[in-house]
OpenMM code with the backbone's topology and positions (N, CA, C; nanometers):
from openmm import Vec3, app, unit

residues = "MET LYS ILE ASP LYS ARG ILE VAL LEU VAL THR GLY GLY GLN ARG SER GLY LYS SER ARG PHE ALA GLN GLU ARG ALA LEU SER LEU SER PRO ASN PRO VAL TYR LEU ALA THR SER ARG ILE TRP ASP ASP GLU PHE ARG GLN ARG VAL LYS ARG HIS GLN ALA GLU ARG GLY PRO GLU TRP THR ASN MET GLU GLU GLU LYS TRP LEU SER GLY ARG ASP LEU THR ASN ARG VAL VAL VAL ILE ASP CYS VAL THR LEU TRP ALA THR ASN PHE PHE PHE ASP CYS ASP SER HIS VAL ALA GLN ALA LEU ASP GLN LEU LYS ALA GLU PHE ASP LYS LEU ILE LEU GLN ASP ALA CYS PHE ILE PHE VAL THR ASN GLU ILE GLY LEU GLY GLY VAL SER PRO ASP GLU ILE GLN ARG LYS PHE THR ASP LEU GLN GLY TRP LEU ASN GLN TYR ILE ALA SER LYS ALA ASP GLU VAL VAL LEU MET VAL SER GLY LEU PRO LEU ILE ILE LYS GLN".split()
positions = [
    Vec3(13.4201, 8.3453, 11.3554),
    Vec3(13.5204, 8.4044, 11.2682),
    Vec3(13.4829, 8.5494, 11.2408),
    Vec3(13.5731, 8.6410, 11.2674),
    Vec3(13.5505, 8.7838, 11.2448),
    Vec3(13.5818, 8.8181, 11.1001),
    Vec3(13.4893, 8.8859, 11.0348),
    Vec3(13.5056, 8.9273, 10.8954),
    Vec3(13.5684, 9.0662, 10.8912),
    Vec3(13.6681, 9.0860, 10.8050),
    Vec3(13.7275, 9.2176, 10.7864),
    Vec3(13.6322, 9.3063, 10.7077),
    Vec3(13.6058, 9.4258, 10.7604),
    Vec3(13.5207, 9.5210, 10.6901),
    Vec3(13.5943, 9.5654, 10.5643),
    Vec3(13.5274, 9.5528, 10.4503),
    Vec3(13.5928, 9.5803, 10.3223),
    Vec3(13.4863, 9.6038, 10.2162),
    Vec3(13.5210, 9.6853, 10.1163),
    Vec3(13.4337, 9.7082, 10.0010),
    Vec3(13.5129, 9.6725, 9.8760),
    Vec3(13.4569, 9.5798, 9.7983),
    Vec3(13.5172, 9.5384, 9.6721),
    Vec3(13.4155, 9.5694, 9.5624),
    Vec3(13.4594, 9.6327, 9.4554),
    Vec3(13.3742, 9.6581, 9.3390),
    Vec3(13.4277, 9.5747, 9.2234),
    Vec3(13.3409, 9.4901, 9.1686),
    Vec3(13.3755, 9.4069, 9.0539),
    Vec3(13.2940, 9.4588, 8.9367),
    Vec3(13.3628, 9.5069, 8.8344),
    Vec3(13.2956, 9.5703, 8.7218),
    Vec3(13.3423, 9.5082, 8.5907),
    Vec3(13.2682, 9.5349, 8.4854),
    Vec3(13.3040, 9.4835, 8.3538),
    Vec3(13.1814, 9.4777, 8.2653),
    Vec3(13.1998, 9.4244, 8.1482),
    Vec3(13.0911, 9.4127, 8.0521),
    Vec3(13.0031, 9.2921, 8.0801),
    Vec3(12.8984, 9.2814, 8.0014),
    Vec3(12.8064, 9.1688, 8.0135),
    Vec3(12.8808, 9.0390, 7.9822),
    Vec3(12.8587, 8.9369, 8.0639),
    Vec3(12.9199, 8.8044, 8.0483),
    Vec3(13.0734, 8.8085, 8.0542),
    Vec3(13.1268, 8.9018, 8.1335),
    Vec3(13.2718, 8.9115, 8.1470),
    Vec3(13.3259, 8.8260, 8.2610),
    Vec3(13.2372, 8.7645, 8.3391),
    Vec3(13.2805, 8.6814, 8.4507),
    Vec3(13.2700, 8.7498, 8.5861),
    Vec3(13.1995, 8.8619, 8.5930),
    Vec3(13.1902, 8.9398, 8.7168),
    Vec3(13.1284, 8.8601, 8.8315),
    Vec3(13.0104, 8.8038, 8.8074),
    Vec3(12.9401, 8.7329, 8.9152),
    Vec3(13.0180, 8.6100, 8.9602),
    Vec3(13.0716, 8.5349, 8.8666),
    Vec3(13.1509, 8.4164, 8.9026),
    Vec3(13.2689, 8.4566, 8.9907),
    Vec3(13.3405, 8.5622, 8.9494),
    Vec3(13.4551, 8.6102, 9.0264),
    Vec3(13.4121, 8.6530, 9.1668),
    Vec3(13.3029, 8.7299, 9.1746),
    Vec3(13.2544, 8.7790, 9.3037),
    Vec3(13.2148, 8.6630, 9.3944),
    Vec3(13.1475, 8.5635, 9.3387),
    Vec3(13.1050, 8.4488, 9.4187),
    Vec3(13.2248, 8.3666, 9.4659),
    Vec3(13.3226, 8.3469, 9.3791),
    Vec3(13.4430, 8.2735, 9.4193),
    Vec3(13.5186, 8.3478, 9.5289),
    Vec3(13.5253, 8.4806, 9.5159),
    Vec3(13.5920, 8.5620, 9.6190),
    Vec3(13.5177, 8.5475, 9.7514),
    Vec3(13.3852, 8.5556, 9.7468),
    Vec3(13.3052, 8.5440, 9.8691),
    Vec3(13.3283, 8.4089, 9.9367),
    Vec3(13.3274, 8.3028, 9.8577),
    Vec3(13.3475, 8.1688, 9.9141),
    Vec3(13.4894, 8.1497, 9.9695),
    Vec3(13.5852, 8.2238, 9.9165),
    Vec3(13.7216, 8.2157, 9.9704),
    Vec3(13.7329, 8.2874, 10.1051),
    Vec3(13.6368, 8.3753, 10.1337),
    Vec3(13.6393, 8.4539, 10.2573),
    Vec3(13.5452, 8.4015, 10.3648),
    Vec3(13.4461, 8.3219, 10.3242),
    Vec3(13.3461, 8.2735, 10.4191),
    Vec3(13.2865, 8.1418, 10.3714),
    Vec3(13.2625, 8.0483, 10.4638),
    Vec3(13.1976, 7.9234, 10.4232),
    Vec3(13.0475, 7.9391, 10.3975),
    Vec3(12.9903, 8.0525, 10.4414),
    Vec3(12.8465, 8.0747, 10.4224),
    Vec3(12.8185, 8.2218, 10.3895),
    Vec3(12.8566, 8.2640, 10.2691),
    Vec3(12.8329, 8.4036, 10.2320),
    Vec3(12.6858, 8.4312, 10.2009),
    Vec3(12.6566, 8.5593, 10.1882),
    Vec3(12.5224, 8.6069, 10.1533),
    Vec3(12.5234, 8.6508, 10.0081),
    Vec3(12.4191, 8.6138, 9.9359),
    Vec3(12.3976, 8.6638, 9.8003),
    Vec3(12.2757, 8.7539, 9.8075),
    Vec3(12.2969, 8.8845, 9.7894),
    Vec3(12.1900, 8.9827, 9.7975),
    Vec3(12.1538, 9.0268, 9.6564),
    Vec3(12.0420, 8.9744, 9.6067),
    Vec3(11.9956, 9.0019, 9.4709),
    Vec3(11.9091, 9.1276, 9.4713),
    Vec3(11.9315, 9.2141, 9.3737),
    Vec3(11.8615, 9.3423, 9.3694),
    Vec3(11.7588, 9.3529, 9.2576),
    Vec3(11.7437, 9.2487, 9.1813),
    Vec3(11.6587, 9.2551, 9.0630),
    Vec3(11.5108, 9.2424, 9.0958),
    Vec3(11.4319, 9.3111, 9.0182),
    Vec3(11.2882, 9.2886, 9.0178),
    Vec3(11.2603, 9.1751, 8.9207),
    Vec3(11.1569, 9.0990, 8.9488),
    Vec3(11.1167, 8.9905, 8.8600),
    Vec3(11.0190, 9.0482, 8.7578),
    Vec3(11.0632, 9.0573, 8.6324),
    Vec3(10.9829, 9.1226, 8.5285),
    Vec3(10.8848, 9.0286, 8.4611),
    Vec3(10.9242, 8.9020, 8.4455),
    Vec3(10.8384, 8.8089, 8.3722),
    Vec3(10.8755, 8.6659, 8.4110),
    Vec3(10.8037, 8.5694, 8.3553),
    Vec3(10.8264, 8.4286, 8.3901),
    Vec3(10.9654, 8.3797, 8.3495),
    Vec3(11.0140, 8.4231, 8.2332),
    Vec3(11.1479, 8.3817, 8.1890),
    Vec3(11.2519, 8.4272, 8.2903),
    Vec3(11.2382, 8.5504, 8.3392),
    Vec3(11.3353, 8.6026, 8.4352),
    Vec3(11.3217, 8.5312, 8.5693),
    Vec3(11.2001, 8.4979, 8.6092),
    Vec3(11.1769, 8.4231, 8.7335),
    Vec3(11.2496, 8.2884, 8.7275),
    Vec3(11.2414, 8.2207, 8.6130),
    Vec3(11.3101, 8.0924, 8.5962),
    Vec3(11.4622, 8.1103, 8.6007),
    Vec3(11.5112, 8.2180, 8.5441),
    Vec3(11.6549, 8.2483, 8.5469),
    Vec3(11.7019, 8.2650, 8.6914),
    Vec3(11.6239, 8.3381, 8.7702),
    Vec3(11.6579, 8.3600, 8.9108),
    Vec3(11.6613, 8.2269, 8.9857),
    Vec3(11.5620, 8.1432, 8.9648),
    Vec3(11.5584, 8.0126, 9.0315),
    Vec3(11.6789, 7.9267, 8.9931),
    Vec3(11.7163, 7.9307, 8.8661),
    Vec3(11.8324, 7.8537, 8.8198),
    Vec3(11.9600, 7.9032, 8.8877),
    Vec3(11.9749, 8.0352, 8.8959),
    Vec3(12.0943, 8.0922, 8.9594),
    Vec3(12.1004, 8.0571, 9.1082),
    Vec3(11.9860, 8.0603, 9.1751),
    Vec3(11.9830, 8.0240, 9.3170),
    Vec3(12.0261, 7.8790, 9.3361),
    Vec3(11.9760, 7.7906, 9.2524),
    Vec3(12.0107, 7.6487, 9.2625),
    Vec3(12.1593, 7.6260, 9.2341),
    Vec3(12.2151, 7.7010, 9.1399),
    Vec3(12.3569, 7.6871, 9.1049),
    Vec3(12.4478, 7.7285, 9.2198),
    Vec3(12.4034, 7.8229, 9.3016),
    Vec3(12.4878, 7.8713, 9.4110),
    Vec3(12.5062, 7.7666, 9.5200),
    Vec3(12.4083, 7.6867, 9.5456),
    Vec3(12.4239, 7.5809, 9.6446),
    Vec3(12.3803, 7.6224, 9.7843),
    Vec3(12.3769, 7.5229, 9.8749),
    Vec3(12.3215, 7.5436, 10.0091),
    Vec3(12.4094, 7.6273, 10.1017),
    Vec3(12.5346, 7.6468, 10.0663),
    Vec3(12.6230, 7.7260, 10.1536),
    Vec3(12.5879, 7.8748, 10.1513),
    Vec3(12.5109, 7.9156, 10.0530),
    Vec3(12.4738, 8.0570, 10.0373),
    Vec3(12.3452, 8.0884, 10.1129),
    Vec3(12.3420, 8.2075, 10.1705),
    Vec3(12.2178, 8.2644, 10.2220),
    Vec3(12.1677, 8.3588, 10.1146),
    Vec3(12.0558, 8.3261, 10.0525),
    Vec3(11.9998, 8.4085, 9.9458),
    Vec3(11.9021, 8.5104, 10.0029),
    Vec3(11.9218, 8.6363, 9.9658),
    Vec3(11.8314, 8.7436, 10.0043),
    Vec3(11.7947, 8.8213, 9.8796),
    Vec3(11.6757, 8.8776, 9.8804),
    Vec3(11.6313, 8.9626, 9.7703),
    Vec3(11.5862, 9.0955, 9.8274),
    Vec3(11.6361, 9.2029, 9.7692),
    Vec3(11.5983, 9.3375, 9.8121),
    Vec3(11.6173, 9.4311, 9.6942),
    Vec3(11.5088, 9.4898, 9.6480),
    Vec3(11.5129, 9.5746, 9.5289),
    Vec3(11.5797, 9.7100, 9.5510),
    Vec3(11.5643, 9.7682, 9.6700),
    Vec3(11.6147, 9.9038, 9.6893),
    Vec3(11.6835, 9.9262, 9.8239),
    Vec3(11.6190, 9.8904, 9.9324),
    Vec3(11.6645, 9.9334, 10.0648),
    Vec3(11.7551, 9.8279, 10.1279),
    Vec3(11.8754, 9.8162, 10.0734),
    Vec3(11.9705, 9.7129, 10.1147),
    Vec3(12.0123, 9.7275, 10.2606),
    Vec3(12.0174, 9.8503, 10.3087),
    Vec3(12.0639, 9.8740, 10.4457),
    Vec3(11.9670, 9.8199, 10.5498),
    Vec3(11.8473, 9.7840, 10.5110),
    Vec3(11.7509, 9.7262, 10.6036),
    Vec3(11.7831, 9.5828, 10.6425),
    Vec3(11.8767, 9.5221, 10.5727),
    Vec3(11.9189, 9.3847, 10.6030),
    Vec3(12.0352, 9.3884, 10.7019),
    Vec3(12.0297, 9.3045, 10.8039),
    Vec3(12.1404, 9.2941, 10.8992),
    Vec3(12.2455, 9.2020, 10.8386),
    Vec3(12.3559, 9.2608, 10.7985),
    Vec3(12.4633, 9.1868, 10.7322),
    Vec3(12.5914, 9.1860, 10.8157),
    Vec3(12.5785, 9.2200, 10.9418),
    Vec3(12.6923, 9.2304, 11.0319),
    Vec3(12.7739, 9.1014, 11.0320),
    Vec3(12.9035, 9.1194, 11.0147),
    Vec3(13.0016, 9.0106, 11.0181),
    Vec3(12.9775, 8.9043, 10.9103),
    Vec3(12.9224, 8.9473, 10.7970),
    Vec3(12.8980, 8.8561, 10.6851),
    Vec3(12.9783, 8.9019, 10.5633),
    Vec3(13.0043, 8.8105, 10.4737),
    Vec3(13.0579, 8.8412, 10.3414),
    Vec3(12.9366, 8.8420, 10.2489),
    Vec3(12.9184, 8.9536, 10.1771),
    Vec3(12.7959, 8.9752, 10.1009),
    Vec3(12.8288, 9.0103, 9.9563),
    Vec3(12.7721, 8.9351, 9.8637),
    Vec3(12.7784, 8.9697, 9.7218),
    Vec3(12.6495, 9.0444, 9.6893),
    Vec3(12.6618, 9.1674, 9.6431),
    Vec3(12.5459, 9.2456, 9.5992),
    Vec3(12.5450, 9.2406, 9.4473),
    Vec3(12.4476, 9.1708, 9.3926),
    Vec3(12.4436, 9.1473, 9.2485),
    Vec3(12.3042, 9.1828, 9.1979),
    Vec3(12.2891, 9.2940, 9.1321),
    Vec3(12.3979, 9.3797, 9.0924),
    Vec3(12.3599, 9.5266, 9.1079),
    Vec3(12.4609, 9.6114, 9.1048),
    Vec3(12.4426, 9.7553, 9.1178),
    Vec3(12.3581, 9.8092, 9.0031),
    Vec3(12.3756, 9.7552, 8.8840),
    Vec3(12.3018, 9.8037, 8.7668),
    Vec3(12.1515, 9.7850, 8.7850),
    Vec3(12.1107, 9.6680, 8.8308),
    Vec3(11.9681, 9.6437, 8.8521),
    Vec3(11.9164, 9.7239, 8.9710),
    Vec3(11.9987, 9.7397, 9.0730),
    Vec3(11.9639, 9.8224, 9.1884),
    Vec3(11.9378, 9.9664, 9.1427),
    Vec3(12.0288, 10.0194, 9.0614),
    Vec3(12.0130, 10.1558, 9.0096),
    Vec3(11.8889, 10.1666, 8.9202),
    Vec3(11.8616, 10.0625, 8.8433),
    Vec3(11.7431, 10.0619, 8.7568),
    Vec3(11.6159, 10.0811, 8.8389),
    Vec3(11.6077, 10.0152, 8.9536),
    Vec3(11.4891, 10.0269, 9.0383),
    Vec3(11.4682, 10.1704, 9.0858),
    Vec3(11.5748, 10.2358, 9.1290),
    Vec3(11.5640, 10.3759, 9.1717),
    Vec3(11.5320, 10.4668, 9.0530),
    Vec3(11.5996, 10.4433, 8.9412),
    Vec3(11.5829, 10.5265, 8.8217),
    Vec3(11.4367, 10.5295, 8.7768),
    Vec3(11.3750, 10.4140, 8.7652),
    Vec3(11.2363, 10.4102, 8.7189),
    Vec3(11.1384, 10.4559, 8.8263),
    Vec3(11.1682, 10.4279, 8.9533),
    Vec3(11.0814, 10.4771, 9.0611),
    Vec3(11.0901, 10.6292, 9.0754),
    Vec3(11.1981, 10.6884, 9.0267),
    Vec3(11.2143, 10.8347, 9.0278),
    Vec3(11.1764, 10.8953, 8.8920),
    Vec3(11.1019, 10.8217, 8.8119),
    Vec3(11.0561, 10.8686, 8.6801),
    Vec3(11.1712, 10.9183, 8.5929),
    Vec3(11.2812, 10.8445, 8.5931),
    Vec3(11.3996, 10.8706, 8.5109),
    Vec3(11.4698, 11.0010, 8.5465),
    Vec3(11.4493, 11.0498, 8.6681),
    Vec3(11.5163, 11.1720, 8.7149),
    Vec3(11.6524, 11.1313, 8.7723),
    Vec3(11.7570, 11.1575, 8.6969),
    Vec3(11.8913, 11.1077, 8.7289),
    Vec3(11.9423, 11.1598, 8.8623),
    Vec3(11.9355, 11.2898, 8.8855),
    Vec3(11.9908, 11.3468, 9.0089),
    Vec3(11.9200, 11.2932, 9.1321),
    Vec3(11.7892, 11.2811, 9.1262),
    Vec3(11.7125, 11.2290, 9.2392),
    Vec3(11.7499, 11.0828, 9.2663),
    Vec3(11.7559, 11.0026, 9.1625),
    Vec3(11.7923, 10.8617, 9.1788),
    Vec3(11.9340, 10.8488, 9.2342),
    Vec3(12.0271, 10.9268, 9.1812),
    Vec3(12.1657, 10.9197, 9.2262),
    Vec3(12.1774, 10.9595, 9.3730),
    Vec3(12.1068, 11.0642, 9.4142),
    Vec3(12.1092, 11.1053, 9.5547),
    Vec3(12.0581, 10.9939, 9.6451),
    Vec3(11.9481, 10.9302, 9.6058),
    Vec3(11.8917, 10.8227, 9.6873),
    Vec3(11.9851, 10.7017, 9.6918),
    Vec3(12.0450, 10.6682, 9.5789),
    Vec3(12.1380, 10.5554, 9.5738),
    Vec3(12.2606, 10.5806, 9.6608),
    Vec3(12.3187, 10.6993, 9.6520),
    Vec3(12.4357, 10.7315, 9.7340),
    Vec3(12.4017, 10.7247, 9.8825),
    Vec3(12.2863, 10.7797, 9.9194),
    Vec3(12.2462, 10.7790, 10.0604),
    Vec3(12.2269, 10.6353, 10.1102),
    Vec3(12.1632, 10.5526, 10.0296),
    Vec3(12.1408, 10.4135, 10.0693),
    Vec3(12.2725, 10.3360, 10.0743),
    Vec3(12.3610, 10.3596, 9.9786),
    Vec3(12.4926, 10.2966, 9.9794),
    Vec3(12.5680, 10.3342, 10.1067),
    Vec3(12.5705, 10.4644, 10.1378),
    Vec3(12.6424, 10.5122, 10.2564),
    Vec3(12.5863, 10.4507, 10.3845),
    Vec3(12.4564, 10.4352, 10.3905),
    Vec3(12.3924, 10.3735, 10.5072),
    Vec3(12.4282, 10.2244, 10.5157),
    Vec3(12.4277, 10.1568, 10.4019),
    Vec3(12.4603, 10.0147, 10.3971),
    Vec3(12.6006, 9.9865, 10.4475),
    Vec3(12.6971, 10.0630, 10.4000),
    Vec3(12.8369, 10.0321, 10.4304),
    Vec3(12.8778, 10.0715, 10.5726),
    Vec3(12.7849, 10.1251, 10.6504),
    Vec3(12.8130, 10.1477, 10.7924),
    Vec3(12.8222, 10.0158, 10.8676),
    Vec3(12.7605, 9.9123, 10.8128),
    Vec3(12.7631, 9.7809, 10.8774),
    Vec3(12.9037, 9.7205, 10.8687),
    Vec3(12.9417, 9.6479, 10.9735),
    Vec3(13.0697, 9.5772, 10.9735),
    Vec3(13.0536, 9.4487, 10.8945),
    Vec3(13.0864, 9.4562, 10.7664),
    Vec3(13.0720, 9.3431, 10.6754),
    Vec3(13.1719, 9.3595, 10.5617),
    Vec3(13.1894, 9.2533, 10.4865),
    Vec3(13.2684, 9.2586, 10.3639),
    Vec3(13.1684, 9.2611, 10.2484),
    Vec3(13.1654, 9.3714, 10.1757),
    Vec3(13.0718, 9.3894, 10.0657),
    Vec3(13.1441, 9.3717, 9.9327),
    Vec3(13.0898, 9.2863, 9.8481),
    Vec3(13.1431, 9.2664, 9.7135),
    Vec3(13.0319, 9.3071, 9.6169),
    Vec3(13.0463, 9.4251, 9.5595),
    Vec3(12.9462, 9.4790, 9.4675),
    Vec3(12.9799, 9.4381, 9.3245),
    Vec3(12.8790, 9.3924, 9.2504),
    Vec3(12.8936, 9.3572, 9.1097),
    Vec3(12.8207, 9.4641, 9.0291),
    Vec3(12.8882, 9.5184, 8.9275),
    Vec3(12.8256, 9.6218, 8.8462),
    Vec3(12.8673, 9.6062, 8.7005),
    Vec3(12.7991, 9.6780, 8.6139),
    Vec3(12.8289, 9.6749, 8.4705),
    Vec3(12.8907, 9.8065, 8.4259),
    Vec3(12.9802, 9.7973, 8.3309),
    Vec3(13.0369, 9.9152, 8.2655),
    Vec3(12.9597, 9.9379, 8.1362),
    Vec3(12.8366, 9.9852, 8.1495),
    Vec3(12.7540, 10.0017, 8.0295),
    Vec3(12.8000, 10.1183, 7.9437),
    Vec3(12.8777, 10.2075, 7.9986),
    Vec3(12.9280, 10.3220, 7.9232),
    Vec3(13.0437, 10.2892, 7.8299),
    Vec3(13.0899, 10.1648, 7.8287),
    Vec3(13.1999, 10.1271, 7.7386),
    Vec3(13.1538, 10.1135, 7.5937),
    Vec3(13.0231, 10.0988, 7.5753),
    Vec3(12.9697, 10.0846, 7.4399),
    Vec3(12.9495, 10.2210, 7.3750),
    Vec3(12.8806, 10.2210, 7.2635),
    Vec3(12.8530, 10.3457, 7.1939),
    Vec3(12.7459, 10.4262, 7.2652),
    Vec3(12.7264, 10.5483, 7.2195),
    Vec3(12.6236, 10.6356, 7.2758),
    Vec3(12.4886, 10.5946, 7.2177),
    Vec3(12.3929, 10.5699, 7.3055),
    Vec3(12.2607, 10.5258, 7.2626),
    Vec3(12.1842, 10.6404, 7.1964),
    Vec3(12.1041, 10.6094, 7.0950),
    Vec3(12.0184, 10.7114, 7.0356),
    Vec3(11.8947, 10.7400, 7.1222),
    Vec3(11.8740, 10.6580, 7.2269),
    Vec3(11.7567, 10.6706, 7.3121),
    Vec3(11.7888, 10.7570, 7.4354),
    Vec3(11.7081, 10.8597, 7.4597),
    Vec3(11.7339, 10.9527, 7.5697),
    Vec3(11.7326, 10.8835, 7.7060),
    Vec3(11.6373, 10.7942, 7.7301),
    Vec3(11.6284, 10.7246, 7.8584),
    Vec3(11.7537, 10.6395, 7.8811),
    Vec3(11.7992, 10.5708, 7.7765),
    Vec3(11.9205, 10.4895, 7.7908),
    Vec3(12.0428, 10.5769, 7.8181),
    Vec3(12.0506, 10.6924, 7.7539),
    Vec3(12.1635, 10.7837, 7.7803),
    Vec3(12.1602, 10.8322, 7.9250),
    Vec3(12.0406, 10.8659, 7.9740),
    Vec3(12.0285, 10.9113, 8.1131),
    Vec3(12.0705, 10.7996, 8.2095),
    Vec3(12.0240, 10.6773, 8.1813),
    Vec3(12.0595, 10.5679, 8.2706),
    Vec3(12.2097, 10.5398, 8.2662),
    Vec3(12.2692, 10.5477, 8.1488),
    Vec3(12.4142, 10.5278, 8.1378),
    Vec3(12.4890, 10.6312, 8.2218),
    Vec3(12.4411, 10.7544, 8.2205),
    Vec3(12.5013, 10.8582, 8.3053),
    Vec3(12.4889, 10.8209, 8.4534),
    Vec3(12.3676, 10.7837, 8.4940),
    Vec3(12.3444, 10.7445, 8.6330),
    Vec3(12.4369, 10.6304, 8.6727),
    Vec3(12.4415, 10.5272, 8.5904),
    Vec3(12.5237, 10.4099, 8.6208),
    Vec3(12.6713, 10.4480, 8.6321),
    Vec3(12.7186, 10.5291, 8.5400),
    Vec3(12.8589, 10.5706, 8.5436),
    Vec3(12.8926, 10.6505, 8.6690),
    Vec3(12.8065, 10.7446, 8.7052),
    Vec3(12.8312, 10.8252, 8.8252),
    Vec3(12.8236, 10.7405, 8.9518),
    Vec3(12.7286, 10.6454, 8.9558),
    Vec3(12.7183, 10.5573, 9.0724),
    Vec3(12.8416, 10.4666, 9.0822),
    Vec3(12.8856, 10.4117, 8.9701),
    Vec3(13.0071, 10.3294, 8.9715),
    Vec3(13.1264, 10.4094, 9.0230),
    Vec3(13.1394, 10.5334, 8.9779),
    Vec3(13.2497, 10.6180, 9.0246),
    Vec3(13.2413, 10.6400, 9.1753),
    Vec3(13.1209, 10.6619, 9.2249),
    Vec3(13.1017, 10.6863, 9.3679),
    Vec3(13.1416, 10.5629, 9.4489),
    Vec3(13.0929, 10.4472, 9.4074),
    Vec3(13.1260, 10.3241, 9.4796),
    Vec3(13.2764, 10.2966, 9.4710),
    Vec3(13.3340, 10.3158, 9.3537),
    Vec3(13.4787, 10.2937, 9.3365),
    Vec3(13.5605, 10.3854, 9.4270),
    Vec3(13.5139, 10.5082, 9.4465),
    Vec3(13.5865, 10.6023, 9.5324),
    Vec3(13.5874, 10.5567, 9.6781),
    Vec3(13.4864, 10.4805, 9.7178),
    Vec3(13.4759, 10.4314, 9.8559),
    Vec3(13.5338, 10.2910, 9.8711),
    Vec3(13.5586, 10.2242, 9.7597),
    Vec3(13.6024, 10.0847, 9.7630),
    Vec3(13.7484, 10.0706, 9.8042),
    Vec3(13.7758, 9.9612, 9.8717),
    Vec3(13.9134, 9.9252, 9.9049),
    Vec3(13.9812, 9.8594, 9.7862),
    Vec3(13.8995, 9.7956, 9.7027),
    Vec3(13.9516, 9.7227, 9.5871),
    Vec3(13.8527, 9.7348, 9.4722),
    Vec3(13.9057, 9.7542, 9.3505),
    Vec3(13.8235, 9.7566, 9.2296),
    Vec3(13.8866, 9.6604, 9.1301),
    Vec3(13.8018, 9.5691, 9.0762),
    Vec3(13.8473, 9.4684, 8.9811),
    Vec3(13.7669, 9.4863, 8.8529),
    Vec3(13.8362, 9.4974, 8.7414),
    Vec3(13.7726, 9.5026, 8.6096),
    Vec3(13.7865, 9.3648, 8.5464),
    Vec3(13.6705, 9.3055, 8.5126),
    Vec3(13.6711, 9.1742, 8.4491),
    Vec3(13.6674, 9.1915, 8.2976),
    Vec3(13.7588, 9.1222, 8.2301),
    Vec3(13.7648, 9.1238, 8.0840),
    Vec3(13.7822, 8.9796, 8.0377),
    Vec3(13.6860, 8.9293, 7.9643),
    Vec3(13.6920, 8.7926, 7.9104),
    Vec3(13.7237, 8.6889, 8.0177),
    Vec3(13.6638, 8.7063, 8.1349),
    Vec3(13.6835, 8.6116, 8.2436),
    Vec3(13.8101, 8.6324, 8.3244),
    Vec3(13.8870, 8.7338, 8.2899),
    Vec3(14.0130, 8.7588, 8.3601),
    Vec3(14.0032, 8.8853, 8.4446),
    Vec3(14.0480, 8.8782, 8.5716),
    Vec3(14.0423, 8.9948, 8.6580),
    Vec3(14.1630, 9.0871, 8.6374),
    Vec3(14.1338, 9.2139, 8.6201),
    Vec3(14.2386, 9.3155, 8.6150),
    Vec3(14.2212, 9.4027, 8.7386),
    Vec3(14.3222, 9.4076, 8.8227),
    Vec3(14.3135, 9.4854, 8.9456),
    Vec3(14.3340, 9.6340, 8.9114),
    Vec3(14.2312, 9.7139, 8.9397),
    Vec3(14.2344, 9.8574, 8.9113),
    Vec3(14.2753, 9.9356, 9.0368),
    Vec3(14.2269, 9.8898, 9.1516),
    Vec3(14.2555, 9.9567, 9.2794),
    Vec3(14.2707, 9.8494, 9.3850),
    Vec3(14.3772, 9.8637, 9.4664),
    Vec3(14.3997, 9.7644, 9.5706),
    Vec3(14.4489, 9.8307, 9.6954),
] * unit.nanometer
topology = app.Topology()
chain = topology.addChain("A")
for resn in residues:
    res = topology.addResidue(resn, chain)
    for name in ("N", "CA", "C"):
        topology.addAtom(name, app.Element.getBySymbol(name[0]), res)
């Protein structure tokens, strides 16, 4: 089965239903999609959370983990959920010592390299800028990075979906 090359961005607030929507979309497009997790394992509680999520997805999923260099994975002709852009950006942000421009340049370059592959990419991200302005400088810098990266991905996406209270709102189609 040939997969249509496509970029979908699923965005919204925390617990808005983004991952569920992305996974359901992936399963509607492929009987064996890829789940590409970008998170670093910070502690035992988070490790257990990751294991629980993997078990919930079931055997039809191919689970992959990659903190930064997503384009190194061969995803040709696959439907891929990248969950999530926020954690992916966090890895670059802290590895670049909170230097926003450097992290953003590296993220854009890696994104551009990734999407050269013939695959259907479903990116999950957070709209962290919808809340108030943080009193913490590092959080403000990261919010800027996240917002600019979301805008960049949205500009390249074929479809953008905003999740609100579990409901999808089509922003771009």
